C-alpha positions as CSV (number, residue, x, y, z in Angstrom):
1,X,22.6,-1.9,-17.7
2,X,19.4,-3.9,-17.3
3,X,16.9,-4.0,-20.1
4,X,13.2,-4.8,-19.4
5,X,10.2,-5.0,-21.7
6,X,6.6,-4.4,-20.6
7,X,3.5,-4.9,-22.7
8,X,0.9,-2.2,-21.7
9,X,-2.5,-3.6,-20.7
10,X,-4.4,-0.4,-20.2
11,X,-4.3,3.3,-21.1
12,X,-1.6,4.9,-18.9
13,X,1.2,7.5,-19.2
14,X,4.9,6.6,-19.3
15,X,5.7,7.9,-15.8
16,X,2.7,6.1,-14.2
17,X,3.9,2.9,-15.9
18,X,7.4,3.3,-14.5
19,X,5.9,4.1,-11.0
20,X,3.9,0.8,-11.3
21,X,7.3,-0.9,-11.9
22,X,8.4,0.5,-8.5
23,X,10.6,3.3,-9.7
24,X,10.3,6.6,-7.8
25,X,8.9,9.7,-9.5
26,X,12.4,11.3,-9.7
27,X,13.9,8.1,-11.1
28,X,11.2,8.0,-13.8
29,X,11.9,11.6,-14.8
30,X,15.6,10.9,-15.0
31,X,15.0,7.8,-17.2
32,X,13.0,10.0,-19.6
33,X,15.6,12.8,-19.6
34,X,18.3,10.2,-20.4
35,X,16.0,8.7,-23.1
36,X,16.2,5.3,-21.4
37,X,12.6,4.5,-22.4
38,X,11.4,3.2,-25.8
39,X,7.8,3.0,-26.9
40,X,7.2,0.7,-29.8
41,X,10.9,1.0,-30.7
42,X,11.1,4.8,-30.5
43,X,13.0,6.6,-27.8
44,X,10.8,9.0,-25.8
45,X,11.7,11.9,-23.5
46,X,8.2,13.1,-22.5
47,X,5.5,11.7,-20.4
48,X,3.5,10.4,-23.4
49,X,0.2,8.5,-23.3
50,X,0.4,4.8,-23.7
51,X,-2.3,2.4,-25.0
52,X,-3.1,-1.2,-24.7
53,X,-0.6,-3.5,-26.4
54,X,2.0,-0.8,-26.7
55,X,5.5,-2.3,-26.0
56,X,7.7,-0.3,-23.6
57,X,11.3,-1.1,-23.2
58,X,13.3,0.7,-20.4
59,X,16.9,0.6,-19.4
60,X,18.2,1.0,-15.8
61,X,21.4,0.3,-13.8
62,X,19.5,-2.0,-11.4
63,X,16.0,-3.2,-11.0
64,X,14.0,-1.5,-8.2
65,X,13.9,-3.5,-5.0
66,X,10.4,-4.4,-3.9
67,X,11.3,-5.0,-0.2
68,X,13.6,-4.4,2.7
69,X,14.1,-7.1,5.4
70,X,13.0,-5.8,8.8
71,X,13.2,-9.1,10.8
72,X,14.5,-12.5,9.7
73,X,13.7,-15.3,12.2
74,X,13.8,-19.0,12.2
75,X,10.1,-19.4,11.4
76,X,9.0,-16.0,10.2
77,X,10.1,-13.1,8.0
78,X,9.0,-9.5,8.2
79,X,9.7,-7.1,5.4
80,X,9.0,-3.5,4.4
81,X,7.0,-4.1,1.2
82,X,7.4,-1.3,-1.5
83,X,4.6,-0.2,-3.8
84,X,4.2,-1.9,-7.1
85,X,4.0,-5.6,-6.1
86,X,1.3,-7.9,-4.8
87,X,1.9,-9.5,-1.4
88,X,1.5,-13.1,-2.8
89,X,4.0,-12.3,-5.6
90,X,6.5,-11.0,-3.1
91,X,6.1,-14.2,-1.0
92,X,6.9,-16.3,-4.1
93,X,10.0,-14.3,-4.8
94,X,11.2,-14.7,-1.2
95,X,10.1,-18.4,-1.0
96,X,7.8,-17.8,2.0
97,X,4.1,-18.0,2.7
98,X,1.8,-14.9,2.8
99,X,-0.4,-14.8,5.9
100,X,-1.9,-11.3,5.5
101,X,-1.9,-8.8,2.6
102,X,-1.3,-5.2,1.6
103,X,-2.7,-3.7,-1.5
104,X,-0.3,-3.6,-4.5
105,X,0.4,0.1,-4.0
106,X,0.4,0.2,-0.2
107,X,3.8,0.1,1.4
108,X,4.8,-1.2,4.8
109,X,5.2,-4.1,7.1
110,X,4.3,-7.5,5.9
111,X,4.9,-10.8,7.8
112,X,5.4,-14.1,6.1
113,X,5.7,-17.7,7.4
114,X,8.7,-19.8,6.5
115,X,7.0,-23.1,7.2
116,X,3.5,-24.6,7.5
117,X,3.5,-24.7,11.3
118,X,4.2,-21.0,11.5
119,X,1.6,-20.3,8.8
120,X,-1.1,-22.1,10.8
121,X,-0.2,-20.1,13.9
122,X,-0.1,-16.8,12.1
123,X,-3.3,-17.4,10.2
124,X,-5.0,-18.2,13.6
125,X,-3.4,-15.1,15.2
126,X,-4.7,-12.7,12.5
127,X,-8.2,-14.4,12.6
128,X,-8.3,-14.1,16.4
129,X,-7.1,-10.5,16.3
130,X,-3.9,-11.2,18.2
131,X,-2.0,-9.0,15.8
132,X,-2.6,-5.3,15.9
133,X,-2.2,-3.5,12.6
134,X,-1.5,0.3,12.4
135,X,-1.2,2.5,9.4
136,X,-0.3,6.1,8.6
137,X,-2.2,8.0,5.9
138,X,-2.2,11.4,4.4
139,X,-5.7,12.4,3.5
140,X,-7.5,15.2,1.6
141,X,-8.9,18.0,3.7
142,X,-9.0,18.8,7.4
143,X,-9.9,15.7,9.5
144,X,-9.6,16.2,13.2
145,X,-10.7,13.1,15.1
146,X,-9.8,10.4,17.6
147,X,-12.6,8.1,17.0
148,X,-13.8,4.5,16.0
149,X,-15.8,4.6,12.8
150,X,-18.1,1.6,12.1
151,X,-19.6,0.9,8.7
152,X,-20.5,-1.9,6.3
153,X,-18.5,-3.0,3.3
154,X,-19.6,-4.8,0.1
155,X,-17.0,-6.2,-2.3
156,X,-17.5,-5.9,-6.0
157,X,-15.0,-8.5,-7.3
158,X,-15.8,-7.9,-11.0
159,X,-14.8,-4.2,-10.7
160,X,-12.1,-4.8,-8.2
161,X,-13.4,-2.3,-5.7
162,X,-15.6,-2.1,-2.6
163,X,-18.5,0.1,-1.5
164,X,-19.2,1.4,2.0
165,X,-22.6,1.9,3.6
166,X,-23.7,3.3,7.0
167,X,-26.1,0.4,7.6
168,X,-26.1,-3.3,6.9
169,X,-27.1,-4.2,3.4
170,X,-27.1,-7.6,1.5
171,X,-23.7,-9.2,1.3
172,X,-22.1,-6.6,3.5
173,X,-19.6,-7.1,6.2
174,X,-19.1,-4.9,9.3
175,X,-15.8,-2.9,9.4
176,X,-14.2,-1.0,12.2
177,X,-11.6,1.7,11.6
178,X,-10.1,3.8,14.4
179,X,-8.7,7.1,13.1
180,X,-6.5,9.5,15.1
181,X,-5.4,12.8,13.7
182,X,-1.6,13.6,14.1
183,X,-1.3,16.7,12.0
184,X,-3.6,19.1,10.1
185,X,-2.8,21.6,7.4
186,X,-5.0,23.8,5.3
187,X,-5.5,21.1,2.6
188,X,-4.6,17.8,4.1
189,X,-4.3,15.8,7.3
190,X,-1.9,13.1,8.6
191,X,-3.8,10.4,10.4
192,X,-3.0,7.1,12.3
193,X,-5.3,4.3,11.5
194,X,-5.9,1.0,13.3
195,X,-8.1,-1.6,11.7
196,X,-9.7,-4.6,13.4
197,X,-9.8,-7.6,11.2
198,X,-9.3,-6.0,7.9
199,X,-11.2,-6.3,4.6
200,X,-10.2,-5.6,1.0
201,X,-9.5,-1.8,0.6
202,X,-11.0,-1.1,4.0
203,X,-8.9,1.9,4.9
204,X,-9.0,3.4,1.5
205,X,-12.7,3.0,1.0
206,X,-13.7,4.0,4.5
207,X,-11.7,7.2,4.6
208,X,-13.1,8.1,1.2
209,X,-16.6,7.4,2.4
210,X,-15.9,9.8,5.3
211,X,-15.0,12.5,2.8
212,X,-11.2,12.3,3.2
213,X,-9.7,10.1,0.6
214,X,-6.1,9.1,0.8
215,X,-3.9,11.4,-1.3
216,X,-2.8,9.7,-4.5
217,X,-5.6,7.1,-4.4
218,X,-6.8,7.0,-8.0
219,X,-9.5,4.5,-7.3
220,X,-11.4,5.9,-4.3
221,X,-10.3,9.6,-4.5
222,X,-11.8,12.4,-6.5
223,X,-10.1,13.1,-9.9
224,X,-9.7,16.8,-9.0
225,X,-7.9,15.9,-5.8
226,X,-5.7,13.4,-7.6
227,X,-4.7,16.1,-10.0
228,X,-4.3,18.8,-7.4
229,X,-1.8,17.0,-5.1
230,X,0.2,15.5,-8.0
231,X,1.0,12.5,-5.9
232,X,1.3,9.4,-8.1
233,X,1.2,6.9,-5.3
234,X,-1.4,6.5,-2.6
235,X,0.0,7.8,0.7
236,X,-0.8,4.8,2.9
237,X,1.8,3.0,5.0
238,X,1.5,-0.1,7.2
239,X,3.9,1.2,9.8
240,X,3.4,-1.0,12.9
241,X,2.7,-4.6,13.8
242,X,2.1,-5.5,17.4
243,X,2.0,-9.2,18.3
244,X,0.4,-10.7,21.4
245,X,1.2,-14.2,22.6
246,X,0.6,-16.2,19.3
247,X,2.7,-19.3,20.0
248,X,5.7,-18.3,18.0
249,X,8.5,-17.3,20.5
250,X,10.4,-15.0,18.1
251,X,7.2,-12.9,17.6
252,X,5.4,-13.3,21.0
253,X,4.7,-9.9,22.6
254,X,7.0,-8.2,20.1
255,X,6.4,-4.9,18.2
256,X,7.9,-3.9,14.9
257,X,7.7,-0.3,13.6
258,X,9.0,1.7,10.6
259,X,8.4,5.3,9.9
260,X,7.8,6.4,6.2
261,X,9.2,9.6,4.8
262,X,5.9,11.5,5.3
263,X,6.5,11.6,9.1
264,X,10.2,11.7,9.4
265,X,10.4,15.5,9.2
266,X,7.6,16.3,11.6
267,X,8.1,16.9,15.3
268,X,5.5,14.4,16.5
269,X,6.1,11.3,18.5
270,X,4.2,8.4,16.8
271,X,3.5,5.4,19.0
């Protein structure tokens, strides 16, 4: 049995804390039922509120794994990153160099360089848009489109968020987000998203600006939607990377794709 201690740094509930540690919702519930969680030395079995400086100790059979290897080459490594870890932190764990990033709670394909030469080539490839990035997202409401959306994004570093505008404003950067609807239901839509370049929180903020926030996104979504769908993790997945000729033979003109759980049970071919 593994024992781990976490000092809480903000108001949060027990289950949300365990989710941030990369446990699934069902795993978190089971840990509470088994009283494998202690708050300030007291065993708890309910989803209690936690506050800054509370000390949480939990017990588990094995620590959650933050990644799965998808491709392991001589110069590069591609993994399926799980929610709950920063891209740079995962790179340090694996002993490789990050060349692009996914938000902490975004899952999906992430490519790393194993050496400086590969990093230089990959950095150049992403900058020159020689790597196509595709995502799947489940969003609030009926969104039926197959369209390129253009807007302008301003980063607010102090608040760790971005704002989207329909016109150029001071310190803004142009963003392009192509959205294709795959499936629509009464209350939500499954969409495929391709971004060109890629800025901080671009997909999350742009979709929210369009009135269709990603389900489970506590930062850019509406509180009532967050409570309604009861999804503790943002439903955004980096599902495909398509490389052009980037000067790294093991990746040149290759495509890597994984399909998350939200699409495995629907009868739609996803390119």
